[in-house]
Biotite code that builds the C-alpha atoms (Angstrom):
import biotite.structure as struc

atoms = struc.array([
    struc.Atom([-15.516, -29.330, 1.908], chain_id="A", res_id=1, res_name="MET", atom_name="CA", element="C"),
    struc.Atom([-19.274, -29.770, 2.105], chain_id="A", res_id=2, res_name="LYS", atom_name="CA", element="C"),
    struc.Atom([-18.754, -33.335, 3.468], chain_id="A", res_id=3, res_name="ALA", atom_name="CA", element="C"),
    struc.Atom([-16.311, -31.855, 6.099], chain_id="A", res_id=4, res_name="CYS", atom_name="CA", element="C"),
    struc.Atom([-18.875, -29.311, 7.259], chain_id="A", res_id=5, res_name="ILE", atom_name="CA", element="C"),
    struc.Atom([-21.717, -31.977, 7.325], chain_id="A", res_id=6, res_name="SER", atom_name="CA", element="C"),
    struc.Atom([-19.363, -34.113, 9.483], chain_id="A", res_id=7, res_name="PHE", atom_name="CA", element="C"),
    struc.Atom([-18.746, -31.254, 11.996], chain_id="A", res_id=8, res_name="LEU", atom_name="CA", element="C"),
    struc.Atom([-22.301, -30.607, 12.219], chain_id="A", res_id=9, res_name="ILE", atom_name="CA", element="C"),
    struc.Atom([-23.227, -34.294, 12.833], chain_id="A", res_id=10, res_name="LEU", atom_name="CA", element="C"),
    struc.Atom([-20.524, -34.324, 15.415], chain_id="A", res_id=11, res_name="LEU", atom_name="CA", element="C"),
    struc.Atom([-21.912, -31.329, 17.152], chain_id="A", res_id=12, res_name="CYS", atom_name="CA", element="C"),
    struc.Atom([-25.315, -32.823, 17.256], chain_id="A", res_id=13, res_name="VAL", atom_name="CA", element="C"),
    struc.Atom([-24.141, -36.129, 18.688], chain_id="A", res_id=14, res_name="CYS", atom_name="CA", element="C"),
    struc.Atom([-22.116, -34.217, 21.260], chain_id="A", res_id=15, res_name="SER", atom_name="CA", element="C"),
    struc.Atom([-24.891, -31.884, 22.182], chain_id="A", res_id=16, res_name="GLY", atom_name="CA", element="C"),
    struc.Atom([-23.090, -28.982, 21.037], chain_id="A", res_id=17, res_name="ILE", atom_name="CA", element="C"),
    struc.Atom([-24.821, -26.127, 19.077], chain_id="A", res_id=18, res_name="ASP", atom_name="CA", element="C"),
    struc.Atom([-23.178, -25.895, 15.692], chain_id="A", res_id=19, res_name="PRO", atom_name="CA", element="C"),
    struc.Atom([-23.820, -22.283, 15.473], chain_id="A", res_id=20, res_name="GLU", atom_name="CA", element="C"),
    struc.Atom([-21.608, -21.790, 18.514], chain_id="A", res_id=21, res_name="VAL", atom_name="CA", element="C"),
    struc.Atom([-18.699, -23.887, 17.078], chain_id="A", res_id=22, res_name="LEU", atom_name="CA", element="C"),
    struc.Atom([-18.621, -22.094, 13.840], chain_id="A", res_id=23, res_name="PHE", atom_name="CA", element="C"),
    struc.Atom([-18.969, -18.586, 15.699], chain_id="A", res_id=24, res_name="ALA", atom_name="CA", element="C"),
    struc.Atom([-15.789, -19.628, 17.770], chain_id="A", res_id=25, res_name="GLU", atom_name="CA", element="C"),
    struc.Atom([-13.973, -20.446, 14.609], chain_id="A", res_id=26, res_name="GLU", atom_name="CA", element="C"),
    struc.Atom([-14.741, -17.226, 13.073], chain_id="A", res_id=27, res_name="VAL", atom_name="CA", element="C"),
    struc.Atom([-13.709, -15.343, 16.370], chain_id="A", res_id=28, res_name="THR", atom_name="CA", element="C"),
    struc.Atom([-10.548, -17.359, 16.622], chain_id="A", res_id=29, res_name="THR", atom_name="CA", element="C"),
    struc.Atom([-9.560, -16.343, 12.971], chain_id="A", res_id=30, res_name="GLU", atom_name="CA", element="C"),
    struc.Atom([-10.305, -12.692, 13.674], chain_id="A", res_id=31, res_name="ALA", atom_name="CA", element="C"),
    struc.Atom([-8.337, -12.805, 16.688], chain_id="A", res_id=32, res_name="GLN", atom_name="CA", element="C"),
    struc.Atom([-5.444, -14.352, 14.900], chain_id="A", res_id=33, res_name="ARG", atom_name="CA", element="C"),
    struc.Atom([-5.455, -11.685, 12.059], chain_id="A", res_id=34, res_name="ILE", atom_name="CA", element="C"),
    struc.Atom([-5.622, -8.877, 14.677], chain_id="A", res_id=35, res_name="MET", atom_name="CA", element="C"),
    struc.Atom([-2.599, -10.519, 16.384], chain_id="A", res_id=36, res_name="SER", atom_name="CA", element="C"),
    struc.Atom([-0.754, -10.511, 13.193], chain_id="A", res_id=37, res_name="ILE", atom_name="CA", element="C"),
    struc.Atom([-1.548, -6.781, 12.422], chain_id="A", res_id=38, res_name="VAL", atom_name="CA", element="C"),
    struc.Atom([-0.364, -5.908, 16.013], chain_id="A", res_id=39, res_name="GLU", atom_name="CA", element="C"),
    struc.Atom([2.902, -7.742, 15.247], chain_id="A", res_id=40, res_name="LYS", atom_name="CA", element="C"),
    struc.Atom([3.146, -5.889, 12.047], chain_id="A", res_id=41, res_name="VAL", atom_name="CA", element="C"),
    struc.Atom([2.588, -2.433, 13.811], chain_id="A", res_id=42, res_name="ILE", atom_name="CA", element="C"),
    struc.Atom([5.297, -3.358, 16.438], chain_id="A", res_id=43, res_name="ASN", atom_name="CA", element="C"),
    struc.Atom([7.719, -4.307, 13.655], chain_id="A", res_id=44, res_name="ALA", atom_name="CA", element="C"),
    struc.Atom([7.510, -0.791, 12.319], chain_id="A", res_id=45, res_name="TYR", atom_name="CA", element="C"),
    struc.Atom([8.160, 0.908, 15.692], chain_id="A", res_id=46, res_name="GLY", atom_name="CA", element="C"),
    struc.Atom([4.736, 0.716, 17.393], chain_id="A", res_id=47, res_name="GLY", atom_name="CA", element="C"),
    struc.Atom([1.471, 2.662, 17.446], chain_id="A", res_id=48, res_name="LYS", atom_name="CA", element="C"),
    struc.Atom([2.776, 5.946, 18.745], chain_id="A", res_id=49, res_name="GLU", atom_name="CA", element="C"),
    struc.Atom([5.599, 5.924, 16.271], chain_id="A", res_id=50, res_name="SER", atom_name="CA", element="C"),
    struc.Atom([3.429, 5.445, 13.130], chain_id="A", res_id=51, res_name="ILE", atom_name="CA", element="C"),
    struc.Atom([0.744, 7.962, 14.420], chain_id="A", res_id=52, res_name="GLU", atom_name="CA", element="C"),
    struc.Atom([3.363, 10.576, 14.977], chain_id="A", res_id=53, res_name="SER", atom_name="CA", element="C"),
    struc.Atom([4.371, 10.671, 11.210], chain_id="A", res_id=54, res_name="ILE", atom_name="CA", element="C"),
    struc.Atom([2.148, 13.221, 9.641], chain_id="A", res_id=55, res_name="GLN", atom_name="CA", element="C"),
    struc.Atom([4.414, 14.169, 6.724], chain_id="A", res_id=56, res_name="SER", atom_name="CA", element="C"),
    struc.Atom([7.458, 13.094, 4.831], chain_id="A", res_id=57, res_name="MET", atom_name="CA", element="C"),
    struc.Atom([9.926, 14.243, 2.241], chain_id="A", res_id=58, res_name="HIS", atom_name="CA", element="C"),
    struc.Atom([11.627, 11.284, 0.516], chain_id="A", res_id=59, res_name="ILE", atom_name="CA", element="C"),
    struc.Atom([14.699, 11.535, -2.026], chain_id="A", res_id=60, res_name="LYS", atom_name="CA", element="C"),
    struc.Atom([16.303, 8.998, -4.194], chain_id="A", res_id=61, res_name="GLY", atom_name="CA", element="C"),
    struc.Atom([17.189, 7.665, -7.607], chain_id="A", res_id=62, res_name="GLU", atom_name="CA", element="C"),
    struc.Atom([14.824, 5.930, -9.960], chain_id="A", res_id=63, res_name="ILE", atom_name="CA", element="C"),
    struc.Atom([15.260, 3.660, -12.837], chain_id="A", res_id=64, res_name="GLU", atom_name="CA", element="C"),
    struc.Atom([12.388, 3.387, -15.324], chain_id="A", res_id=65, res_name="ALA", atom_name="CA", element="C"),
    struc.Atom([12.617, 0.143, -17.223], chain_id="A", res_id=66, res_name="PHE", atom_name="CA", element="C"),
    struc.Atom([10.118, 0.847, -19.849], chain_id="A", res_id=67, res_name="MET", atom_name="CA", element="C"),
    struc.Atom([11.616, 4.219, -20.642], chain_id="A", res_id=68, res_name="LEU", atom_name="CA", element="C"),
    struc.Atom([15.065, 2.901, -20.549], chain_id="A", res_id=69, res_name="HIS", atom_name="CA", element="C"),
    struc.Atom([15.974, 6.020, -18.517], chain_id="A", res_id=70, res_name="ASP", atom_name="CA", element="C"),
    struc.Atom([16.939, 6.944, -14.998], chain_id="A", res_id=71, res_name="TYR", atom_name="CA", element="C"),
    struc.Atom([17.247, 10.006, -12.756], chain_id="A", res_id=72, res_name="GLY", atom_name="CA", element="C"),
    struc.Atom([16.292, 11.480, -9.382], chain_id="A", res_id=73, res_name="THR", atom_name="CA", element="C"),
    struc.Atom([13.152, 10.928, -7.376], chain_id="A", res_id=74, res_name="TYR", atom_name="CA", element="C"),
    struc.Atom([11.470, 13.336, -4.804], chain_id="A", res_id=75, res_name="GLU", atom_name="CA", element="C"),
    struc.Atom([8.244, 12.632, -2.962], chain_id="A", res_id=76, res_name="LEU", atom_name="CA", element="C"),
    struc.Atom([6.232, 14.885, -0.634], chain_id="A", res_id=77, res_name="TYR", atom_name="CA", element="C"),
    struc.Atom([3.646, 13.132, 1.538], chain_id="A", res_id=78, res_name="PHE", atom_name="CA", element="C"),
    struc.Atom([1.112, 14.680, 3.960], chain_id="A", res_id=79, res_name="LYS", atom_name="CA", element="C"),
    struc.Atom([-1.789, 13.277, 5.748], chain_id="A", res_id=80, res_name="ARG", atom_name="CA", element="C"),
    struc.Atom([-5.117, 14.232, 4.260], chain_id="A", res_id=81, res_name="GLY", atom_name="CA", element="C"),
    struc.Atom([-4.530, 12.453, 0.915], chain_id="A", res_id=82, res_name="LYS", atom_name="CA", element="C"),
    struc.Atom([-1.838, 14.757, -0.213], chain_id="A", res_id=83, res_name="LYS", atom_name="CA", element="C"),
    struc.Atom([1.092, 13.474, -2.326], chain_id="A", res_id=84, res_name="LEU", atom_name="CA", element="C"),
    struc.Atom([3.512, 15.095, -4.824], chain_id="A", res_id=85, res_name="ARG", atom_name="CA", element="C"),
    struc.Atom([6.066, 13.142, -6.860], chain_id="A", res_id=86, res_name="VAL", atom_name="CA", element="C"),
    struc.Atom([8.848, 14.649, -9.029], chain_id="A", res_id=87, res_name="GLU", atom_name="CA", element="C"),
    struc.Atom([10.780, 12.530, -11.233], chain_id="A", res_id=88, res_name="THR", atom_name="CA", element="C"),
    struc.Atom([13.724, 13.989, -13.310], chain_id="A", res_id=89, res_name="LYS", atom_name="CA", element="C"),
    struc.Atom([15.186, 11.524, -15.922], chain_id="A", res_id=90, res_name="TYR", atom_name="CA", element="C"),
    struc.Atom([18.044, 12.095, -18.162], chain_id="A", res_id=91, res_name="GLU", atom_name="CA", element="C"),
    struc.Atom([15.730, 12.615, -21.180], chain_id="A", res_id=92, res_name="HIS", atom_name="CA", element="C"),
    struc.Atom([12.375, 13.577, -19.543], chain_id="A", res_id=93, res_name="SER", atom_name="CA", element="C"),
    struc.Atom([10.599, 14.769, -16.409], chain_id="A", res_id=94, res_name="SER", atom_name="CA", element="C"),
    struc.Atom([7.314, 14.384, -14.715], chain_id="A", res_id=95, res_name="GLU", atom_name="CA", element="C"),
    struc.Atom([5.388, 15.991, -11.879], chain_id="A", res_id=96, res_name="ILE", atom_name="CA", element="C"),
    struc.Atom([2.426, 13.968, -10.298], chain_id="A", res_id=97, res_name="ARG", atom_name="CA", element="C"),
    struc.Atom([0.174, 15.557, -7.585], chain_id="A", res_id=98, res_name="ILE", atom_name="CA", element="C"),
    struc.Atom([-2.700, 14.042, -5.511], chain_id="A", res_id=99, res_name="LEU", atom_name="CA", element="C"),
    struc.Atom([-4.903, 16.482, -3.556], chain_id="A", res_id=100, res_name="ASN", atom_name="CA", element="C"),
    struc.Atom([-7.650, 14.702, -1.971], chain_id="A", res_id=101, res_name="GLY", atom_name="CA", element="C"),
    struc.Atom([-9.874, 13.237, -4.591], chain_id="A", res_id=102, res_name="GLU", atom_name="CA", element="C"),
    struc.Atom([-8.282, 15.041, -7.382], chain_id="A", res_id=103, res_name="ARG", atom_name="CA", element="C"),
    struc.Atom([-5.037, 14.304, -9.240], chain_id="A", res_id=104, res_name="GLY", atom_name="CA", element="C"),
    struc.Atom([-2.713, 15.996, -11.624], chain_id="A", res_id=105, res_name="TYR", atom_name="CA", element="C"),
    struc.Atom([0.079, 15.215, -14.095], chain_id="A", res_id=106, res_name="ARG", atom_name="CA", element="C"),
    struc.Atom([2.616, 17.292, -15.972], chain_id="A", res_id=107, res_name="GLY", atom_name="CA", element="C"),
    struc.Atom([5.890, 16.820, -17.860], chain_id="A", res_id=108, res_name="THR", atom_name="CA", element="C"),
    struc.Atom([8.811, 18.805, -18.925], chain_id="A", res_id=109, res_name="GLY", atom_name="CA", element="C"),
    struc.Atom([6.987, 19.868, -22.135], chain_id="A", res_id=110, res_name="VAL", atom_name="CA", element="C"),
    struc.Atom([3.245, 19.741, -20.932], chain_id="A", res_id=111, res_name="LEU", atom_name="CA", element="C"),
    struc.Atom([1.588, 21.824, -18.100], chain_id="A", res_id=112, res_name="PRO", atom_name="CA", element="C"),
    struc.Atom([-0.182, 20.067, -15.235], chain_id="A", res_id=113, res_name="LEU", atom_name="CA", element="C"),
    struc.Atom([-3.554, 18.535, -16.228], chain_id="A", res_id=114, res_name="GLU", atom_name="CA", element="C"),
    struc.Atom([-6.167, 16.870, -14.238], chain_id="A", res_id=115, res_name="GLU", atom_name="CA", element="C"),
    struc.Atom([-6.087, 13.207, -14.834], chain_id="A", res_id=116, res_name="VAL", atom_name="CA", element="C"),
    struc.Atom([-8.644, 10.296, -14.197], chain_id="A", res_id=117, res_name="PHE", atom_name="CA", element="C"),
    struc.Atom([-8.980, 6.509, -14.429], chain_id="A", res_id=118, res_name="GLY", atom_name="CA", element="C"),
    struc.Atom([-5.697, 4.665, -14.306], chain_id="A", res_id=119, res_name="ALA", atom_name="CA", element="C"),
    struc.Atom([-3.519, 7.649, -13.923], chain_id="A", res_id=120, res_name="ARG", atom_name="CA", element="C"),
    struc.Atom([-5.548, 9.007, -10.952], chain_id="A", res_id=121, res_name="TYR", atom_name="CA", element="C"),
    struc.Atom([-5.714, 5.466, -9.263], chain_id="A", res_id=122, res_name="PHE", atom_name="CA", element="C"),
    struc.Atom([-2.006, 5.153, -9.556], chain_id="A", res_id=123, res_name="ALA", atom_name="CA", element="C"),
    struc.Atom([-1.403, 8.149, -7.397], chain_id="A", res_id=124, res_name="MET", atom_name="CA", element="C"),
    struc.Atom([-4.336, 7.234, -4.992], chain_id="A", res_id=125, res_name="ALA", atom_name="CA", element="C"),
    struc.Atom([-2.741, 3.616, -4.385], chain_id="A", res_id=126, res_name="TYR", atom_name="CA", element="C"),
    struc.Atom([0.692, 5.094, -4.001], chain_id="A", res_id=127, res_name="GLN", atom_name="CA", element="C"),
    struc.Atom([-0.662, 7.235, -1.107], chain_id="A", res_id=128, res_name="PHE", atom_name="CA", element="C"),
    struc.Atom([-2.379, 4.207, 0.269], chain_id="A", res_id=129, res_name="ARG", atom_name="CA", element="C"),
    struc.Atom([0.926, 2.248, 0.251], chain_id="A", res_id=130, res_name="HIS", atom_name="CA", element="C"),
    struc.Atom([2.700, 5.015, 2.112], chain_id="A", res_id=131, res_name="LEU", atom_name="CA", element="C"),
    struc.Atom([-0.269, 5.418, 4.599], chain_id="A", res_id=132, res_name="ASP", atom_name="CA", element="C"),
    struc.Atom([-1.062, 1.579, 5.062], chain_id="A", res_id=133, res_name="ILE", atom_name="CA", element="C"),
    struc.Atom([0.517, 1.264, 8.579], chain_id="A", res_id=134, res_name="LEU", atom_name="CA", element="C"),
    struc.Atom([-1.654, 4.357, 9.807], chain_id="A", res_id=135, res_name="HIS", atom_name="CA", element="C"),
    struc.Atom([-4.655, 2.726, 8.212], chain_id="A", res_id=136, res_name="ASP", atom_name="CA", element="C"),
    struc.Atom([-3.877, -0.526, 10.050], chain_id="A", res_id=137, res_name="LEU", atom_name="CA", element="C"),
    struc.Atom([-3.575, 1.248, 13.301], chain_id="A", res_id=138, res_name="VAL", atom_name="CA", element="C"),
    struc.Atom([-7.005, 2.964, 12.828], chain_id="A", res_id=139, res_name="LYS", atom_name="CA", element="C"),
    struc.Atom([-8.610, -0.316, 11.767], chain_id="A", res_id=140, res_name="GLY", atom_name="CA", element="C"),
    struc.Atom([-9.678, 1.296, 8.474], chain_id="A", res_id=141, res_name="THR", atom_name="CA", element="C"),
    struc.Atom([-9.789, -2.024, 6.575], chain_id="A", res_id=142, res_name="TYR", atom_name="CA", element="C"),
    struc.Atom([-11.798, -5.359, 6.797], chain_id="A", res_id=143, res_name="GLN", atom_name="CA", element="C"),
    struc.Atom([-9.365, -8.072, 6.543], chain_id="A", res_id=144, res_name="ILE", atom_name="CA", element="C"),
    struc.Atom([-9.447, -11.628, 5.411], chain_id="A", res_id=145, res_name="GLN", atom_name="CA", element="C"),
    struc.Atom([-6.647, -14.156, 4.881], chain_id="A", res_id=146, res_name="THR", atom_name="CA", element="C"),
    struc.Atom([-5.677, -15.411, 1.541], chain_id="A", res_id=147, res_name="MET", atom_name="CA", element="C"),
    struc.Atom([-3.115, -18.053, 2.331], chain_id="A", res_id=148, res_name="GLY", atom_name="CA", element="C"),
    struc.Atom([0.648, -18.541, 1.969], chain_id="A", res_id=149, res_name="LYS", atom_name="CA", element="C"),
    struc.Atom([2.941, -17.379, -0.808], chain_id="A", res_id=150, res_name="SER", atom_name="CA", element="C"),
    struc.Atom([6.538, -16.072, -1.293], chain_id="A", res_id=151, res_name="SER", atom_name="CA", element="C"),
    struc.Atom([7.932, -12.659, -2.057], chain_id="A", res_id=152, res_name="VAL", atom_name="CA", element="C"),
    struc.Atom([11.722, -12.676, -3.468], chain_id="A", res_id=153, res_name="SER", atom_name="CA", element="C"),
    struc.Atom([12.192, -16.011, -1.540], chain_id="A", res_id=154, res_name="GLY", atom_name="CA", element="C"),
    struc.Atom([10.716, -14.886, 1.763], chain_id="A", res_id=155, res_name="SER", atom_name="CA", element="C"),
    struc.Atom([7.713, -16.777, 3.215], chain_id="A", res_id=156, res_name="ASP", atom_name="CA", element="C"),
    struc.Atom([4.722, -14.589, 3.499], chain_id="A", res_id=157, res_name="VAL", atom_name="CA", element="C"),
    struc.Atom([0.998, -14.682, 4.464], chain_id="A", res_id=158, res_name="GLU", atom_name="CA", element="C"),
    struc.Atom([-1.270, -12.846, 2.184], chain_id="A", res_id=159, res_name="VAL", atom_name="CA", element="C"),
    struc.Atom([-4.299, -10.672, 3.448], chain_id="A", res_id=160, res_name="PHE", atom_name="CA", element="C"),
    struc.Atom([-6.891, -9.185, 1.511], chain_id="A", res_id=161, res_name="HIS", atom_name="CA", element="C"),
    struc.Atom([-8.114, -5.689, 2.449], chain_id="A", res_id=162, res_name="LEU", atom_name="CA", element="C"),
    struc.Atom([-11.012, -3.507, 1.653], chain_id="A", res_id=163, res_name="ASN", atom_name="CA", element="C"),
    struc.Atom([-12.512, -0.220, 3.030], chain_id="A", res_id=164, res_name="ASP", atom_name="CA", element="C"),
    struc.Atom([-15.630, 1.566, 2.827], chain_id="A", res_id=165, res_name="LYS", atom_name="CA", element="C"),
    struc.Atom([-14.598, 3.725, 0.001], chain_id="A", res_id=166, res_name="ASN", atom_name="CA", element="C"),
    struc.Atom([-13.969, 0.665, -2.042], chain_id="A", res_id=167, res_name="GLY", atom_name="CA", element="C"),
    struc.Atom([-10.212, 0.351, -2.028], chain_id="A", res_id=168, res_name="ALA", atom_name="CA", element="C"),
    struc.Atom([-9.143, -3.231, -2.533], chain_id="A", res_id=169, res_name="ILE", atom_name="CA", element="C"),
    struc.Atom([-5.517, -4.309, -1.732], chain_id="A", res_id=170, res_name="MET", atom_name="CA", element="C"),
    struc.Atom([-3.627, -7.520, -1.022], chain_id="A", res_id=171, res_name="ASP", atom_name="CA", element="C"),
    struc.Atom([-0.617, -7.152, 1.472], chain_id="A", res_id=172, res_name="ILE", atom_name="CA", element="C"),
    struc.Atom([2.106, -9.906, 1.692], chain_id="A", res_id=173, res_name="TYR", atom_name="CA", element="C"),
    struc.Atom([3.428, -9.940, 5.356], chain_id="A", res_id=174, res_name="ILE", atom_name="CA", element="C"),
    struc.Atom([6.708, -11.691, 6.114], chain_id="A", res_id=175, res_name="ASP", atom_name="CA", element="C"),
    struc.Atom([5.977, -14.585, 8.433], chain_id="A", res_id=176, res_name="GLU", atom_name="CA", element="C"),
    struc.Atom([9.172, -14.071, 10.417], chain_id="A", res_id=177, res_name="HIS", atom_name="CA", element="C"),
    struc.Atom([9.875, -10.347, 10.537], chain_id="A", res_id=178, res_name="THR", atom_name="CA", element="C"),
    struc.Atom([6.264, -9.175, 9.945], chain_id="A", res_id=179, res_name="PHE", atom_name="CA", element="C"),
    struc.Atom([7.280, -6.450, 7.617], chain_id="A", res_id=180, res_name="LEU", atom_name="CA", element="C"),
    struc.Atom([5.290, -5.863, 4.518], chain_id="A", res_id=181, res_name="ILE", atom_name="CA", element="C"),
    struc.Atom([7.108, -7.117, 1.602], chain_id="A", res_id=182, res_name="LEU", atom_name="CA", element="C"),
    struc.Atom([4.521, -6.272, -0.997], chain_id="A", res_id=183, res_name="LYS", atom_name="CA", element="C"),
    struc.Atom([1.180, -4.653, -1.743], chain_id="A", res_id=184, res_name="VAL", atom_name="CA", element="C"),
    struc.Atom([-1.214, -5.020, -4.803], chain_id="A", res_id=185, res_name="THR", atom_name="CA", element="C"),
    struc.Atom([-3.963, -2.657, -5.323], chain_id="A", res_id=186, res_name="GLY", atom_name="CA", element="C"),
    struc.Atom([-6.957, -3.402, -7.694], chain_id="A", res_id=187, res_name="TYR", atom_name="CA", element="C"),
    struc.Atom([-9.306, -1.335, -9.623], chain_id="A", res_id=188, res_name="PHE", atom_name="CA", element="C"),
    struc.Atom([-11.432, -1.335, -12.748], chain_id="A", res_id=189, res_name="LYS", atom_name="CA", element="C"),
    struc.Atom([-11.315, 0.828, -15.890], chain_id="A", res_id=190, res_name="GLU", atom_name="CA", element="C"),
    struc.Atom([-13.669, 0.564, -18.674], chain_id="A", res_id=191, res_name="LYS", atom_name="CA", element="C"),
    struc.Atom([-14.854, -2.849, -17.297], chain_id="A", res_id=192, res_name="GLY", atom_name="CA", element="C"),
    struc.Atom([-11.452, -4.251, -17.096], chain_id="A", res_id=193, res_name="LYS", atom_name="CA", element="C"),
    struc.Atom([-9.669, -5.134, -13.801], chain_id="A", res_id=194, res_name="GLU", atom_name="CA", element="C"),
    struc.Atom([-6.210, -3.693, -13.439], chain_id="A", res_id=195, res_name="LEU", atom_name="CA", element="C"),
    struc.Atom([-3.601, -4.194, -10.747], chain_id="A", res_id=196, res_name="ASP", atom_name="CA", element="C"),
    struc.Atom([-0.567, -2.245, -9.465], chain_id="A", res_id=197, res_name="LEU", atom_name="CA", element="C"),
    struc.Atom([2.014, -3.695, -7.175], chain_id="A", res_id=198, res_name="SER", atom_name="CA", element="C"),
    struc.Atom([4.966, -2.541, -5.164], chain_id="A", res_id=199, res_name="VAL", atom_name="CA", element="C"),
    struc.Atom([7.544, -4.584, -3.479], chain_id="A", res_id=200, res_name="GLU", atom_name="CA", element="C"),
    struc.Atom([9.542, -3.150, -0.562], chain_id="A", res_id=201, res_name="PHE", atom_name="CA", element="C"),
    struc.Atom([12.986, -4.385, 0.541], chain_id="A", res_id=202, res_name="SER", atom_name="CA", element="C"),
    struc.Atom([16.310, -3.083, 2.132], chain_id="A", res_id=203, res_name="ASP", atom_name="CA", element="C"),
    struc.Atom([14.560, -1.970, 5.314], chain_id="A", res_id=204, res_name="PHE", atom_name="CA", element="C"),
    struc.Atom([16.382, 0.409, 7.792], chain_id="A", res_id=205, res_name="LYS", atom_name="CA", element="C"),
    struc.Atom([15.559, 2.101, 10.915], chain_id="A", res_id=206, res_name="LYS", atom_name="CA", element="C"),
    struc.Atom([14.910, 5.813, 10.629], chain_id="A", res_id=207, res_name="VAL", atom_name="CA", element="C"),
    struc.Atom([14.225, 7.537, 14.071], chain_id="A", res_id=208, res_name="GLY", atom_name="CA", element="C"),
    struc.Atom([11.930, 5.186, 15.858], chain_id="A", res_id=209, res_name="ALA", atom_name="CA", element="C"),
    struc.Atom([10.332, 3.767, 12.665], chain_id="A", res_id=210, res_name="SER", atom_name="CA", element="C"),
    struc.Atom([11.403, 1.284, 9.971], chain_id="A", res_id=211, res_name="VAL", atom_name="CA", element="C"),
    struc.Atom([11.303, 2.180, 6.270], chain_id="A", res_id=212, res_name="PHE", atom_name="CA", element="C"),
    struc.Atom([12.158, 0.366, 2.959], chain_id="A", res_id=213, res_name="PRO", atom_name="CA", element="C"),
    struc.Atom([14.932, 1.819, 0.980], chain_id="A", res_id=214, res_name="PHE", atom_name="CA", element="C"),
    struc.Atom([14.421, -0.157, -2.185], chain_id="A", res_id=215, res_name="ARG", atom_name="CA", element="C"),
    struc.Atom([11.018, 0.112, -3.918], chain_id="A", res_id=216, res_name="ILE", atom_name="CA", element="C"),
    struc.Atom([9.953, -1.893, -6.946], chain_id="A", res_id=217, res_name="THR", atom_name="CA", element="C"),
    struc.Atom([6.790, -1.086, -8.962], chain_id="A", res_id=218, res_name="ASN", atom_name="CA", element="C"),
    struc.Atom([4.856, -3.313, -11.248], chain_id="A", res_id=219, res_name="TYR", atom_name="CA", element="C"),
    struc.Atom([1.778, -2.763, -13.332], chain_id="A", res_id=220, res_name="ALA", atom_name="CA", element="C"),
    struc.Atom([-0.109, -5.991, -14.611], chain_id="A", res_id=221, res_name="GLY", atom_name="CA", element="C"),
    struc.Atom([2.812, -8.018, -13.277], chain_id="A", res_id=222, res_name="GLY", atom_name="CA", element="C"),
    struc.Atom([5.218, -6.256, -15.406], chain_id="A", res_id=223, res_name="LEU", atom_name="CA", element="C"),
    struc.Atom([8.255, -4.516, -13.704], chain_id="A", res_id=224, res_name="LYS", atom_name="CA", element="C"),
    struc.Atom([8.125, -0.869, -14.645], chain_id="A", res_id=225, res_name="ILE", atom_name="CA", element="C"),
    struc.Atom([10.534, 0.997, -12.044], chain_id="A", res_id=226, res_name="ALA", atom_name="CA", element="C"),
    struc.Atom([12.748, 0.699, -9.166], chain_id="A", res_id=227, res_name="GLN", atom_name="CA", element="C"),
    struc.Atom([13.620, 3.516, -6.717], chain_id="A", res_id=228, res_name="THR", atom_name="CA", element="C"),
    struc.Atom([16.453, 3.432, -4.236], chain_id="A", res_id=229, res_name="VAL", atom_name="CA", element="C"),
    struc.Atom([15.888, 5.759, -1.306], chain_id="A", res_id=230, res_name="ILE", atom_name="CA", element="C"),
    struc.Atom([18.700, 8.082, -0.214], chain_id="A", res_id=231, res_name="ASP", atom_name="CA", element="C"),
    struc.Atom([16.780, 9.832, 2.607], chain_id="A", res_id=232, res_name="ASN", atom_name="CA", element="C"),
    struc.Atom([13.606, 9.906, 4.611], chain_id="A", res_id=233, res_name="TYR", atom_name="CA", element="C"),
    struc.Atom([12.775, 13.280, 6.322], chain_id="A", res_id=234, res_name="LEU", atom_name="CA", element="C"),
    struc.Atom([10.104, 12.855, 8.743], chain_id="A", res_id=235, res_name="LEU", atom_name="CA", element="C"),
    struc.Atom([7.572, 15.478, 9.685], chain_id="A", res_id=236, res_name="ASN", atom_name="CA", element="C"),
    struc.Atom([8.953, 18.371, 7.685], chain_id="A", res_id=237, res_name="PRO", atom_name="CA", element="C"),
    struc.Atom([6.791, 21.637, 7.521], chain_id="A", res_id=238, res_name="ASP", atom_name="CA", element="C"),
    struc.Atom([5.018, 21.061, 4.057], chain_id="A", res_id=239, res_name="ILE", atom_name="CA", element="C"),
    struc.Atom([2.883, 23.909, 2.934], chain_id="A", res_id=240, res_name="THR", atom_name="CA", element="C"),
    struc.Atom([-0.459, 22.825, 1.306], chain_id="A", res_id=241, res_name="ASP", atom_name="CA", element="C"),
    struc.Atom([0.208, 24.948, -1.701], chain_id="A", res_id=242, res_name="SER", atom_name="CA", element="C"),
    struc.Atom([2.736, 22.342, -2.817], chain_id="A", res_id=243, res_name="LEU", atom_name="CA", element="C"),
    struc.Atom([-0.243, 20.090, -3.701], chain_id="A", res_id=244, res_name="PHE", atom_name="CA", element="C"),
    struc.Atom([-2.073, 22.917, -5.699], chain_id="A", res_id=245, res_name="GLU", atom_name="CA", element="C"),
    struc.Atom([-1.776, 22.755, -9.463], chain_id="A", res_id=246, res_name="PRO", atom_name="CA", element="C"),
    struc.Atom([-0.692, 25.948, -10.981], chain_id="A", res_id=247, res_name="THR", atom_name="CA", element="C"),
    struc.Atom([-2.191, 25.304, -14.366], chain_id="A", res_id=248, res_name="ILE", atom_name="CA", element="C"),
    struc.Atom([-5.139, 22.849, -14.957], chain_id="A", res_id=249, res_name="ILE", atom_name="CA", element="C"),
    struc.Atom([-6.167, 21.640, -18.365], chain_id="A", res_id=250, res_name="ARG", atom_name="CA", element="C"),
    struc.Atom([-8.913, 18.856, -18.258], chain_id="A", res_id=251, res_name="SER", atom_name="CA", element="C"),
    struc.Atom([-7.573, 15.566, -19.798], chain_id="A", res_id=252, res_name="LEU", atom_name="CA", element="C"),
])
């Protein structure tokens, strides 16, 4: 690689071209290519206006938890402003998870809601980011760099590395033909150890003017932990903020 760069510099000097100009043009060209792909992604999901118009969602479906060997119903409330509420009711257990800004809470059928930190909090924060990633792409929230080619469930994808000013780090896998996002992986550290959470999206269908995945598969550290099949997306329902307030708080 160093030999290649040295050759390019020598070629520039012999040709009377300022090497800094050449490399600046290369950087600009790559940035333009990335922005062009982002624009195609936005258009694949219905366009900028459609994405920005979605301020809240109510999602219902069925979930299978592989590690628990259990299945049941899944209900999610999403609202801009980093608000998320997820209710799962399995045959043998139940769980409520709430994200309200920078605080997260979790409760079960036998335990009251308690404030959570570390991996449990980041899992909710990244789930919100997954749901809101198109809006963030429209707003230019992330710094983006290409990470090369890969594949997801047999589809050719290009991988992009995203990070924002708040320290969020994610990789997104974009289908090279449809420009739909097939996979997102979020990274965070806990007790000095790097952890990753991934979600794969499939079975895309149109809802209103937008496009949504109706099958969502979750992974932790590469291990498949759950799969959700969505029955219905309700866009822009009137969701009260009180739904994201914990009724009982017990610090973990």
